[in-house]
SEKELO-548205 format. One line per 8 residues: number of its first residue (from 1); their letters; for each residue x, y, z of C-alpha. Coordinates in pm, whole numbers, plus 50000, padded with zeros to 5 digits. Each point is the difference from the previous one (the first is absolute). Example, Ala and Ser with C-alpha at 12.3 -4.5 7.8 and 13.67 -1.06 7.14 Angstrom:
2
1	AS	51230:49550:50780; 50137:50344:49934
END
This chain:
80
1	MHKVCLHD	64166:39522:65634; 50340:49840:49902; 50023:49654:49912; 50323:49833:50109; 50209:49710:49955; 50131:49853:50360; 50368:49785:50002; 50028:49863:50308
9	LITRKTFL	50431:49937:49994; 50008:49742:50197; 49711:49732:49920; 50036:50175:49638; 49603:49994:49941; 49820:50271:49846; 49617:50144:50059; 49821:50248:49876
17	AEFSSIPA	49859:50317:50218; 49779:50342:49970; 50199:50273:50171; 49861:50339:50054; 50345:50139:50017; 50345:49883:49950; 50215:49951:50299; 50369:50079:49995
25	VSETIQID	50281:49779:50031; 50026:49903:50342; 49697:50044:50113; 49767:49701:50198; 49692:49909:49835; 49729:49780:50159; 49798:49782:49748; 49597:49910:50038
33	NSQRFYLI	50019:50079:50365; 50222:49689:50048; 50299:49950:50231; 50186:50058:49733; 50233:50243:49945; 50253:50102:49730; 50293:50214:49987; 50022:50158:49626
41	HGITKNIT	50359:50003:49863; 49931:50159:49670; 49771:50082:49754; 49979:50034:49643; 49722:50187:49754; 49897:49806:49724; 50035:50219:49672; 49906:49693:49739
49	DQMEASHD	49661:50073:49795; 49734:50079:50332; 49736:49911:49793; 50119:49577:49973; 50163:50025:50323; 49917:49818:50307; 50110:50235:50291; 50148:50348:49990
57	FDIYVEQI	50314:49917:50267; 50195:49725:50095; 50053:50023:50421; 50288:49787:50187; 49914:49898:50333; 50157:49771:50233; 49708:49859:50265; 50102:50096:50380
65	NKEYWVNS	49806:49937:50285; 49821:50246:50228; 50266:50027:50246; 50314:50073:49722; 49759:50254:49911; 49929:50143:50383; 50367:49974:50040; 50143:50182:49714
73	LLDKTQNC	49713:50300:50054; 50204:49998:50405; 50343:50032:49826; 49876:50294:49754; 49812:50181:50274; 50343:49977:50222; 50253:50112:49769; 49775:50354:49986
END
């Protein structure tokens, strides 16, 4: 498991989570079976002393709604 710190770029709030794998930029994630979807804008690996670090990665996200997410998928399939 990877410990990550999610940074919401709109609200400026941060929260810790654990991910089994690290998503890529432009992917969308959903947290805790809620209706909260996040678009990933950037990822930074924390290379400080890993024994002291509270998390391994910083992930910069923007909260989006499900409609935005579905429409972005439709746009991608139409461009294929």
